[in-house]
Structures are given as C-alpha cells and as structure tokens.
CHARMM-style PDB file with segment names, atoms N, HN, CA, C and O in Angstrom:
ATOM      1  N   MET     1       0.832  -1.191   0.001  1.00  0.00      PROA
ATOM      2  CA  MET     1      -0.001   0.001   0.003  1.00  0.00      PROA
ATOM      3  C   MET     1       0.872   1.235  -0.006  1.00  0.00      PROA
ATOM      4  O   MET     1       1.712   1.403   0.879  1.00  0.00      PROA
ATOM      5  N   ASP     2       0.689   2.115  -1.002  1.00  0.00      PROA
ATOM      6  HN  ASP     2       0.006   1.979  -1.720  1.00  0.00      PROA
ATOM      7  CA  ASP     2       1.479   3.325  -1.128  1.00  0.00      PROA
ATOM      8  C   ASP     2       0.689   4.487  -0.547  1.00  0.00      PROA
ATOM      9  O   ASP     2      -0.339   4.879  -1.098  1.00  0.00      PROA
ATOM     10  N   ILE     3       1.170   5.043   0.572  1.00  0.00      PROA
ATOM     11  HN  ILE     3       2.006   4.725   1.019  1.00  0.00      PROA
ATOM     12  CA  ILE     3       0.436   6.153   1.209  1.00  0.00      PROA
ATOM     13  C   ILE     3       0.953   7.479   0.891  1.00  0.00      PROA
ATOM     14  O   ILE     3       0.395   8.478   1.346  1.00  0.00      PROA
ATOM     15  N   VAL     4       2.036   7.563   0.103  1.00  0.00      PROA
ATOM     16  HN  VAL     4       2.490   6.752  -0.267  1.00  0.00      PROA
ATOM     17  CA  VAL     4       2.570   8.877  -0.376  1.00  0.00      PROA
ATOM     18  C   VAL     4       1.646   9.388  -1.407  1.00  0.00      PROA
ATOM     19  O   VAL     4       1.256   8.654  -2.315  1.00  0.00      PROA
ATOM     20  N   ARG     5       1.269  10.660  -1.295  1.00  0.00      PROA
ATOM     21  HN  ARG     5       1.585  11.256  -0.557  1.00  0.00      PROA
ATOM     22  CA  ARG     5       0.344  11.254  -2.180  1.00  0.00      PROA
ATOM     23  C   ARG     5       1.033  12.309  -3.029  1.00  0.00      PROA
ATOM     24  O   ARG     5       1.975  12.960  -2.577  1.00  0.00      PROA
ATOM     25  N   GLU     6       0.562  12.479  -4.262  1.00  0.00      PROA
ATOM     26  HN  GLU     6      -0.203  11.950  -4.629  1.00  0.00      PROA
ATOM     27  CA  GLU     6       1.074  13.556  -5.135  1.00  0.00      PROA
ATOM     28  C   GLU     6       0.236  14.822  -4.919  1.00  0.00      PROA
ATOM     29  O   GLU     6      -0.994  14.780  -4.886  1.00  0.00      PROA
ATOM     30  N   TYR     7       0.941  15.941  -4.775  1.00  0.00      PROA
ATOM     31  HN  TYR     7       1.940  15.975  -4.802  1.00  0.00      PROA
ATOM     32  CA  TYR     7       0.235  17.219  -4.612  1.00  0.00      PROA
ATOM     33  C   TYR     7       0.532  18.075  -5.857  1.00  0.00      PROA
ATOM     34  O   TYR     7       1.692  18.365  -6.150  1.00  0.00      PROA
ATOM     35  N   ARG     8      -0.522  18.474  -6.584  1.00  0.00      PROA
ATOM     36  HN  ARG     8      -1.464  18.238  -6.346  1.00  0.00      PROA
ATOM     37  CA  ARG     8      -0.372  19.149  -7.835  1.00  0.00      PROA
ATOM     38  C   ARG     8      -1.058  20.520  -7.782  1.00  0.00      PROA
ATOM     39  O   ARG     8      -1.993  20.746  -7.014  1.00  0.00      PROA
ATOM     40  N   CYS     9      -0.569  21.397  -8.605  1.00  0.00      PROA
ATOM     41  HN  CYS     9       0.191  21.214  -9.229  1.00  0.00      PROA
ATOM     42  CA  CYS     9      -1.164  22.740  -8.762  1.00  0.00      PROA
ATOM     43  C   CYS     9      -2.556  22.600  -9.393  1.00  0.00      PROA
ATOM     44  O   CYS     9      -2.691  22.005 -10.463  1.00  0.00      PROA
ATOM     45  N   PRO    10      -3.595  23.147  -8.734  1.00  0.00      PROA
ATOM     46  CA  PRO    10      -4.936  23.035  -9.293  1.00  0.00      PROA
ATOM     47  C   PRO    10      -5.155  23.858 -10.569  1.00  0.00      PROA
ATOM     48  O   PRO    10      -6.135  23.645 -11.284  1.00  0.00      PROA
ATOM     49  N   HSD    11      -4.263  24.776 -10.847  1.00  0.00      PROA
ATOM     50  HN  HSD    11      -3.467  24.948 -10.266  1.00  0.00      PROA
ATOM     51  CA  HSD    11      -4.340  25.645 -12.018  1.00  0.00      PROA
ATOM     52  C   HSD    11      -3.816  25.009 -13.276  1.00  0.00      PROA
ATOM     53  O   HSD    11      -4.454  25.071 -14.327  1.00  0.00      PROA
ATOM     54  N   ASP    12      -2.613  24.375 -13.170  1.00  0.00      PROA
ATOM     55  HN  ASP    12      -2.094  24.325 -12.316  1.00  0.00      PROA
ATOM     56  CA  ASP    12      -1.960  23.875 -14.376  1.00  0.00      PROA
ATOM     57  C   ASP    12      -1.581  22.392 -14.258  1.00  0.00      PROA
ATOM     58  O   ASP    12      -1.075  21.816 -15.221  1.00  0.00      PROA
ATOM     59  N   GLY    13      -1.811  21.772 -13.113  1.00  0.00      PROA
ATOM     60  HN  GLY    13      -2.221  22.241 -12.330  1.00  0.00      PROA
ATOM     61  CA  GLY    13      -1.537  20.316 -12.965  1.00  0.00      PROA
ATOM     62  C   GLY    13      -0.096  19.948 -12.733  1.00  0.00      PROA
ATOM     63  O   GLY    13       0.242  18.764 -12.720  1.00  0.00      PROA
ATOM     64  N   LYS    14       0.777  20.944 -12.546  1.00  0.00      PROA
ATOM     65  HN  LYS    14       0.502  21.905 -12.556  1.00  0.00      PROA
ATOM     66  CA  LYS    14       2.174  20.667 -12.319  1.00  0.00      PROA
ATOM     67  C   LYS    14       2.370  19.970 -10.961  1.00  0.00      PROA
ATOM     68  O   LYS    14       1.784  20.365  -9.953  1.00  0.00      PROA
ATOM     69  N   LEU    15       3.211  18.924 -10.966  1.00  0.00      PROA
ATOM     70  HN  LEU    15       3.687  18.604 -11.785  1.00  0.00      PROA
ATOM     71  CA  LEU    15       3.527  18.231  -9.697  1.00  0.00      PROA
ATOM     72  C   LEU    15       4.372  19.137  -8.840  1.00  0.00      PROA
ATOM     73  O   LEU    15       5.436  19.586  -9.266  1.00  0.00      PROA
ATOM     74  N   LEU    16       3.913  19.410  -7.640  1.00  0.00      PROA
ATOM     75  HN  LEU    16       3.049  19.045  -7.294  1.00  0.00      PROA
ATOM     76  CA  LEU    16       4.628  20.316  -6.708  1.00  0.00      PROA
ATOM     77  C   LEU    16       5.453  19.571  -5.739  1.00  0.00      PROA
ATOM     78  O   LEU    16       6.578  19.968  -5.437  1.00  0.00      PROA
ATOM     79  N   PHE    17       4.904  18.452  -5.218  1.00  0.00      PROA
ATOM     80  HN  PHE    17       3.990  18.129  -5.463  1.00  0.00      PROA
ATOM     81  CA  PHE    17       5.678  17.575  -4.303  1.00  0.00      PROA
ATOM     82  C   PHE    17       4.919  16.312  -4.047  1.00  0.00      PROA
ATOM     83  O   PHE    17       3.726  16.218  -4.335  1.00  0.00      PROA
ATOM     84  N   LYS    18       5.617  15.329  -3.498  1.00  0.00      PROA
ATOM     85  HN  LYS    18       6.586  15.406  -3.264  1.00  0.00      PROA
ATOM     86  CA  LYS    18       4.981  14.072  -3.009  1.00  0.00      PROA
ATOM     87  C   LYS    18       5.245  13.951  -1.554  1.00  0.00      PROA
ATOM     88  O   LYS    18       6.342  14.283  -1.104  1.00  0.00      PROA
ATOM     89  N   GLY    19       4.284  13.486  -0.783  1.00  0.00      PROA
ATOM     90  HN  GLY    19       3.393  13.216  -1.148  1.00  0.00      PROA
ATOM     91  CA  GLY    19       4.525  13.349   0.652  1.00  0.00      PROA
ATOM     92  C   GLY    19       3.269  12.912   1.388  1.00  0.00      PROA
ATOM     93  O   GLY    19       2.236  12.569   0.812  1.00  0.00      PROA
ATOM     94  N   ILE    20       3.438  12.952   2.711  1.00  0.00      PROA
ATOM     95  HN  ILE    20       4.277  13.231   3.179  1.00  0.00      PROA
ATOM     96  CA  ILE    20       2.370  12.588   3.618  1.00  0.00      PROA
ATOM     97  C   ILE    20       2.207  13.803   4.567  1.00  0.00      PROA
ATOM     98  O   ILE    20       3.155  14.186   5.251  1.00  0.00      PROA
ATOM     99  N   LEU    21       1.023  14.391   4.600  1.00  0.00      PROA
ATOM    100  HN  LEU    21       0.252  14.080   4.044  1.00  0.00      PROA
ATOM    101  CA  LEU    21       0.800  15.517   5.442  1.00  0.00      PROA
ATOM    102  C   LEU    21      -0.093  15.077   6.589  1.00  0.00      PROA
ATOM    103  O   LEU    21      -1.217  14.627   6.366  1.00  0.00      PROA
ATOM    104  N   ILE    22       0.389  15.202   7.792  1.00  0.00      PROA
ATOM    105  HN  ILE    22       1.301  15.568   7.973  1.00  0.00      PROA
ATOM    106  CA  ILE    22      -0.346  14.845   8.977  1.00  0.00      PROA
ATOM    107  C   ILE    22      -0.266  16.013   9.951  1.00  0.00      PROA
ATOM    108  O   ILE    22       0.824  16.444  10.326  1.00  0.00      PROA
ATOM    109  N   ASP    23      -1.446  16.531  10.364  1.00  0.00      PROA
ATOM    110  HN  ASP    23      -2.332  16.181  10.059  1.00  0.00      PROA
ATOM    111  CA  ASP    23      -1.528  17.642  11.278  1.00  0.00      PROA
ATOM    112  C   ASP    23      -0.652  18.815  10.849  1.00  0.00      PROA
ATOM    113  O   ASP    23       0.072  19.371  11.675  1.00  0.00      PROA
ATOM    114  N   SER    24      -0.703  19.211   9.543  1.00  0.00      PROA
ATOM    115  HN  SER    24      -1.291  18.759   8.872  1.00  0.00      PROA
ATOM    116  CA  SER    24       0.134  20.239   9.053  1.00  0.00      PROA
ATOM    117  C   SER    24      -0.511  21.037   7.948  1.00  0.00      PROA
ATOM    118  O   SER    24      -1.506  20.596   7.372  1.00  0.00      PROA
ATOM    119  N   ILE    25       0.036  22.217   7.630  1.00  0.00      PROA
ATOM    120  HN  ILE    25       0.844  22.575   8.097  1.00  0.00      PROA
ATOM    121  CA  ILE    25      -0.443  23.042   6.544  1.00  0.00      PROA
ATOM    122  C   ILE    25       0.826  23.452   5.806  1.00  0.00      PROA
ATOM    123  O   ILE    25       1.790  23.930   6.404  1.00  0.00      PROA
ATOM    124  N   ILE    26       0.800  23.250   4.473  1.00  0.00      PROA
ATOM    125  HN  ILE    26       0.017  22.862   3.987  1.00  0.00      PROA
ATOM    126  CA  ILE    26       1.942  23.550   3.602  1.00  0.00      PROA
ATOM    127  C   ILE    26       1.477  24.619   2.645  1.00  0.00      PROA
ATOM    128  O   ILE    26       0.408  24.505   2.046  1.00  0.00      PROA
ATOM    129  N   GLU    27       2.278  25.660   2.498  1.00  0.00      PROA
ATOM    130  HN  GLU    27       3.147  25.752   2.984  1.00  0.00      PROA
ATOM    131  CA  GLU    27       2.029  26.720   1.547  1.00  0.00      PROA
ATOM    132  C   GLU    27       3.164  26.670   0.556  1.00  0.00      PROA
ATOM    133  O   GLU    27       4.324  26.755   0.958  1.00  0.00      PROA
ATOM    134  N   ILE    28       2.870  26.533  -0.751  1.00  0.00      PROA
ATOM    135  HN  ILE    28       1.927  26.463  -1.077  1.00  0.00      PROA
ATOM    136  CA  ILE    28       3.928  26.355  -1.762  1.00  0.00      PROA
ATOM    137  C   ILE    28       3.573  27.195  -3.001  1.00  0.00      PROA
ATOM    138  O   ILE    28       2.401  27.339  -3.350  1.00  0.00      PROA
ATOM    139  N   LYS    29       4.597  27.741  -3.652  1.00  0.00      PROA
ATOM    140  HN  LYS    29       5.549  27.624  -3.368  1.00  0.00      PROA
ATOM    141  CA  LYS    29       4.408  28.573  -4.839  1.00  0.00      PROA
ATOM    142  C   LYS    29       4.733  27.724  -6.077  1.00  0.00      PROA
ATOM    143  O   LYS    29       5.811  27.135  -6.159  1.00  0.00      PROA
ATOM    144  N   CYS    30       3.810  27.664  -7.028  1.00  0.00      PROA
ATOM    145  HN  CYS    30       2.935  28.143  -6.961  1.00  0.00      PROA
ATOM    146  CA  CYS    30       4.016  26.938  -8.237  1.00  0.00      PROA
ATOM    147  C   CYS    30       5.027  27.683  -9.090  1.00  0.00      PROA
ATOM    148  O   CYS    30       4.839  28.871  -9.351  1.00  0.00      PROA
ATOM    149  N   LYS    31       6.092  27.029  -9.534  1.00  0.00      PROA
ATOM    150  HN  LYS    31       6.245  26.063  -9.322  1.00  0.00      PROA
ATOM    151  CA  LYS    31       7.143  27.705 -10.337  1.00  0.00      PROA
ATOM    152  C   LYS    31       6.649  27.993 -11.788  1.00  0.00      PROA
ATOM    153  O   LYS    31       7.233  28.811 -12.500  1.00  0.00      PROA
ATOM    154  N   GLN    32       5.583  27.313 -12.193  1.00  0.00      PROA
ATOM    155  HN  GLN    32       5.108  26.649 -11.614  1.00  0.00      PROA
ATOM    156  CA  GLN    32       5.072  27.504 -13.533  1.00  0.00      PROA
ATOM    157  C   GLN    32       4.121  28.665 -13.670  1.00  0.00      PROA
ATOM    158  O   GLN    32       4.303  29.532 -14.525  1.00  0.00      PROA
ATOM    159  N   CYS    33       3.077  28.687 -12.806  1.00  0.00      PROA
ATOM    160  HN  CYS    33       2.929  27.983 -12.112  1.00  0.00      PROA
ATOM    161  CA  CYS    33       2.057  29.733 -12.882  1.00  0.00      PROA
ATOM    162  C   CYS    33       2.174  30.779 -11.807  1.00  0.00      PROA
ATOM    163  O   CYS    33       1.432  31.761 -11.831  1.00  0.00      PROA
ATOM    164  N   HSD    34       3.090  30.606 -10.850  1.00  0.00      PROA
ATOM    165  HN  HSD    34       3.692  29.808 -10.831  1.00  0.00      PROA
ATOM    166  CA  HSD    34       3.386  31.576  -9.792  1.00  0.00      PROA
ATOM    167  C   HSD    34       2.253  31.756  -8.802  1.00  0.00      PROA
ATOM    168  O   HSD    34       2.281  32.732  -8.052  1.00  0.00      PROA
ATOM    169  N   GLU    35       1.255  30.881  -8.745  1.00  0.00      PROA
ATOM    170  HN  GLU    35       1.232  30.088  -9.354  1.00  0.00      PROA
ATOM    171  CA  GLU    35       0.199  30.896  -7.763  1.00  0.00      PROA
ATOM    172  C   GLU    35       0.681  30.280  -6.459  1.00  0.00      PROA
ATOM    173  O   GLU    35       1.484  29.347  -6.490  1.00  0.00      PROA
ATOM    174  N   ILE    36       0.215  30.773  -5.306  1.00  0.00      PROA
ATOM    175  HN  ILE    36      -0.437  31.531  -5.281  1.00  0.00      PROA
ATOM    176  CA  ILE    36       0.506  30.195  -4.037  1.00  0.00      PROA
ATOM    177  C   ILE    36      -0.648  29.276  -3.671  1.00  0.00      PROA
ATOM    178  O   ILE    36      -1.806  29.693  -3.636  1.00  0.00      PROA
ATOM    179  N   ILE    37      -0.316  28.023  -3.399  1.00  0.00      PROA
ATOM    180  HN  ILE    37       0.625  27.685  -3.427  1.00  0.00      PROA
ATOM    181  CA  ILE    37      -1.332  26.978  -3.098  1.00  0.00      PROA
ATOM    182  C   ILE    37      -1.098  26.505  -1.659  1.00  0.00      PROA
ATOM    183  O   ILE    37       0.046  26.345  -1.234  1.00  0.00      PROA
ATOM    184  N   VAL    38      -2.188  26.280  -0.910  1.00  0.00      PROA
ATOM    185  HN  VAL    38      -3.117  26.410  -1.255  1.00  0.00      PROA
ATOM    186  CA  VAL    38      -2.142  25.817   0.427  1.00  0.00      PROA
ATOM    187  C   VAL    38      -2.708  24.411   0.516  1.00  0.00      PROA
ATOM    188  O   VAL    38      -3.832  24.173   0.074  1.00  0.00      PROA
ATOM    189  N   PHE    39      -1.976  23.500   1.063  1.00  0.00      PROA
ATOM    190  HN  PHE    39      -1.063  23.693   1.422  1.00  0.00      PROA
ATOM    191  CA  PHE    39      -2.436  22.134   1.277  1.00  0.00      PROA
ATOM    192  C   PHE    39      -2.555  21.863   2.771  1.00  0.00      PROA
ATOM    193  O   PHE    39      -1.657  22.223   3.532  1.00  0.00      PROA
ATOM    194  N   GLN    40      -3.626  21.248   3.198  1.00  0.00      PROA
ATOM    195  HN  GLN    40      -4.355  20.955   2.580  1.00  0.00      PROA
ATOM    196  CA  GLN    40      -3.804  20.953   4.627  1.00  0.00      PROA
ATOM    197  C   GLN    40      -3.796  19.447   4.820  1.00  0.00      PROA
ATOM    198  O   GLN    40      -4.477  18.723   4.094  1.00  0.00      PROA
ATOM    199  N   GLY    41      -3.021  18.963   5.804  1.00  0.00      PROA
ATOM    200  HN  GLY    41      -2.467  19.551   6.394  1.00  0.00      PROA
ATOM    201  CA  GLY    41      -2.917  17.581   6.080  1.00  0.00      PROA
ATOM    202  C   GLY    41      -4.079  17.047   6.894  1.00  0.00      PROA
ATOM    203  O   GLY    41      -4.844  17.801   7.496  1.00  0.00      PROA
ATOM    204  N   ALA    42      -4.188  15.748   6.897  1.00  0.00      PROA
ATOM    205  HN  ALA    42      -3.566  15.136   6.408  1.00  0.00      PROA
ATOM    206  CA  ALA    42      -5.232  15.081   7.693  1.00  0.00      PROA
ATOM    207  C   ALA    42      -4.909  15.082   9.164  1.00  0.00      PROA
ATOM    208  O   ALA    42      -3.740  14.986   9.540  1.00  0.00      PROA
ATOM    209  N   PRO    43      -5.935  15.191  10.021  1.00  0.00      PROA
ATOM    210  CA  PRO    43      -5.655  15.068  11.425  1.00  0.00      PROA
ATOM    211  C   PRO    43      -5.159  13.695  11.828  1.00  0.00      PROA
ATOM    212  O   PRO    43      -5.679  12.699  11.326  1.00  0.00      PROA
ATOM    213  N   GLN    44      -4.227  13.600  12.665  1.00  0.00      PROA
ATOM    214  HN  GLN    44      -3.804  14.410  13.073  1.00  0.00      PROA
ATOM    215  CA  GLN    44      -3.614  12.314  13.077  1.00  0.00      PROA
ATOM    216  C   GLN    44      -4.655  11.320  13.552  1.00  0.00      PROA
ATOM    217  O   GLN    44      -4.556  10.130  13.252  1.00  0.00      PROA
ATOM    218  N   ALA    45      -5.676  11.799  14.304  1.00  0.00      PROA
ATOM    219  HN  ALA    45      -5.757  12.766  14.547  1.00  0.00      PROA
ATOM    220  CA  ALA    45      -6.693  10.897  14.867  1.00  0.00      PROA
ATOM    221  C   ALA    45      -7.495  10.252  13.757  1.00  0.00      PROA
ATOM    222  O   ALA    45      -7.994   9.145  13.959  1.00  0.00      PROA
ATOM    223  N   SER    46      -7.656  10.881  12.579  1.00  0.00      PROA
ATOM    224  HN  SER    46      -7.251  11.781  12.415  1.00  0.00      PROA
ATOM    225  CA  SER    46      -8.409  10.246  11.525  1.00  0.00      PROA
ATOM    226  C   SER    46      -7.621   9.133  10.798  1.00  0.00      PROA
ATOM    227  O   SER    46      -8.195   8.376  10.015  1.00  0.00      PROA
ATOM    228  N   LEU    47      -6.334   9.042  11.057  1.00  0.00      PROA
ATOM    229  HN  LEU    47      -5.868   9.656  11.693  1.00  0.00      PROA
ATOM    230  CA  LEU    47      -5.478   8.047  10.423  1.00  0.00      PROA
ATOM    231  C   LEU    47      -5.248   6.811  11.267  1.00  0.00      PROA
ATOM    232  O   LEU    47      -4.584   5.880  10.812  1.00  0.00      PROA
ATOM    233  N   LEU    48      -5.775   6.768  12.485  1.00  0.00      PROA
ATOM    234  HN  LEU    48      -6.315   7.524  12.855  1.00  0.00      PROA
ATOM    235  CA  LEU    48      -5.570   5.666  13.357  1.00  0.00      PROA
ATOM    236  C   LEU    48      -6.538   4.541  13.005  1.00  0.00      PROA
ATOM    237  O   LEU    48      -7.722   4.785  12.773  1.00  0.00      PROA
ATOM    238  N   CYS    49      -6.045   3.340  12.966  1.00  0.00      PROA
ATOM    239  HN  CYS    49      -5.083   3.142  13.154  1.00  0.00      PROA
ATOM    240  CA  CYS    49      -6.872   2.195  12.611  1.00  0.00      PROA
ATOM    241  C   CYS    49      -7.535   1.644  13.874  1.00  0.00      PROA
ATOM    242  O   CYS    49      -6.867   1.470  14.893  1.00  0.00      PROA
ATOM    243  N   ALA    50      -8.847   1.366  13.819  1.00  0.00      PROA
ATOM    244  HN  ALA    50      -9.390   1.508  12.991  1.00  0.00      PROA
ATOM    245  CA  ALA    50      -9.578   0.899  14.988  1.00  0.00      PROA
ATOM    246  C   ALA    50      -9.521  -0.630  15.080  1.00  0.00      PROA
ATOM    247  O   ALA    50      -9.891  -1.187  16.114  1.00  0.00      PROA
ATOM    248  N   LYS    51      -9.081  -1.305  14.056  1.00  0.00      PROA
ATOM    249  HN  LYS    51      -8.781  -0.852  13.216  1.00  0.00      PROA
ATOM    250  CA  LYS    51      -9.090  -2.783  14.086  1.00  0.00      PROA
ATOM    251  C   LYS    51      -8.020  -3.248  15.060  1.00  0.00      PROA
ATOM    252  O   LYS    51      -6.923  -2.690  15.087  1.00  0.00      PROA
ATOM    253  N   ALA    52      -8.321  -4.237  15.840  1.00  0.00      PROA
ATOM    254  HN  ALA    52      -9.212  -4.690  15.817  1.00  0.00      PROA
ATOM    255  CA  ALA    52      -7.431  -4.739  16.868  1.00  0.00      PROA
ATOM    256  C   ALA    52      -6.092  -5.359  16.320  1.00  0.00      PROA
ATOM    257  O   ALA    52      -5.030  -5.212  16.927  1.00  0.00      PROA
ATOM    258  N   HSD    53      -6.189  -6.002  15.238  1.00  0.00      PROA
ATOM    259  HN  HSD    53      -7.051  -6.122  14.745  1.00  0.00      PROA
ATOM    260  CA  HSD    53      -4.995  -6.727  14.698  1.00  0.00      PROA
ATOM    261  C   HSD    53      -4.510  -6.122  13.385  1.00  0.00      PROA
ATOM    262  O   HSD    53      -3.857  -6.817  12.607  1.00  0.00      PROA
ATOM    263  N   CYS    54      -4.796  -4.897  13.121  1.00  0.00      PROA
ATOM    264  HN  CYS    54      -5.326  -4.332  13.753  1.00  0.00      PROA
ATOM    265  CA  CYS    54      -4.364  -4.221  11.919  1.00  0.00      PROA
ATOM    266  C   CYS    54      -2.857  -3.969  11.965  1.00  0.00      PROA
ATOM    267  O   CYS    54      -2.376  -3.481  12.988  1.00  0.00      PROA
ATOM    268  N   PRO    55      -2.090  -4.267  10.929  1.00  0.00      PROA
ATOM    269  CA  PRO    55      -0.669  -4.015  10.888  1.00  0.00      PROA
ATOM    270  C   PRO    55      -0.339  -2.503  10.826  1.00  0.00      PROA
ATOM    271  O   PRO    55       0.791  -2.104  11.105  1.00  0.00      PROA
ATOM    272  N   HSD    56      -1.292  -1.703  10.474  1.00  0.00      PROA
ATOM    273  HN  HSD    56      -2.211  -2.027  10.248  1.00  0.00      PROA
ATOM    274  CA  HSD    56      -1.067  -0.262  10.372  1.00  0.00      PROA
ATOM    275  C   HSD    56      -1.521   0.479  11.617  1.00  0.00      PROA
ATOM    276  O   HSD    56      -1.501   1.709  11.649  1.00  0.00      PROA
ATOM    277  N   ARG    57      -1.920  -0.236  12.616  1.00  0.00      PROA
ATOM    278  HN  ARG    57      -1.936  -1.236  12.590  1.00  0.00      PROA
ATOM    279  CA  ARG    57      -2.441   0.372  13.826  1.00  0.00      PROA
ATOM    280  C   ARG    57      -1.329   1.134  14.599  1.00  0.00      PROA
ATOM    281  O   ARG    57      -0.235   0.601  14.786  1.00  0.00      PROA
ATOM    282  N   VAL    58      -1.602   2.336  15.029  1.00  0.00      PROA
ATOM    283  HN  VAL    58      -2.490   2.769  14.877  1.00  0.00      PROA
ATOM    284  CA  VAL    58      -0.697   3.133  15.784  1.00  0.00      PROA
ATOM    285  C   VAL    58      -1.081   3.081  17.240  1.00  0.00      PROA
ATOM    286  O   VAL    58      -2.230   3.355  17.585  1.00  0.00      PROA
ATOM    287  N   HSD    59      -0.153   2.739  18.097  1.00  0.00      PROA
ATOM    288  HN  HSD    59       0.781   2.517  17.817  1.00  0.00      PROA
ATOM    289  CA  HSD    59      -0.459   2.678  19.556  1.00  0.00      PROA
ATOM    290  C   HSD    59       0.049   3.931  20.208  1.00  0.00      PROA
ATOM    291  O   HSD    59       1.219   4.288  20.067  1.00  0.00      PROA
ATOM    292  N   CYS    60      -0.827   4.601  20.922  1.00  0.00      PROA
ATOM    293  HN  CYS    60      -1.777   4.311  21.037  1.00  0.00      PROA
ATOM    294  CA  CYS    60      -0.498   5.872  21.594  1.00  0.00      PROA
ATOM    295  C   CYS    60      -0.155   5.678  23.041  1.00  0.00      PROA
ATOM    296  OT1 CYS    60       0.144   6.646  23.741  1.00  0.00      PROA
TER     297      CYS     60
END
C-alpha cells in the first residue's frame, strides 16, 4: 500500500511535491504559474486504525 500522495497545482496540474501531510499546513508557490497553493494535512486521529490486529495500527 502506497500512502505517499502527489500534490499538484490546481491551475496547471504541475507536480509540486509528493509526501504525507499529517496535522500540518503547507504553503507552496508553483514555479510555472506563480500561484501560491495551500495544502492541509489530515488530522492524526483520523489516520488511526480501529481494528485490533491491523498491521497499520498506531499505539499511543
């Protein structure tokens, strides 16, 4: 399972970066169209698996 996501400019589709955003906000300027785009990460609590035997479960 590949959890790395591509983040692209909504104006021209240029790939800006690949990554995982958790509890964060990234502001980046597209080098092609010069627009500033803001990406917001998912809250950490929404990424926790509730299954008891899930290999992706995070223990706090």
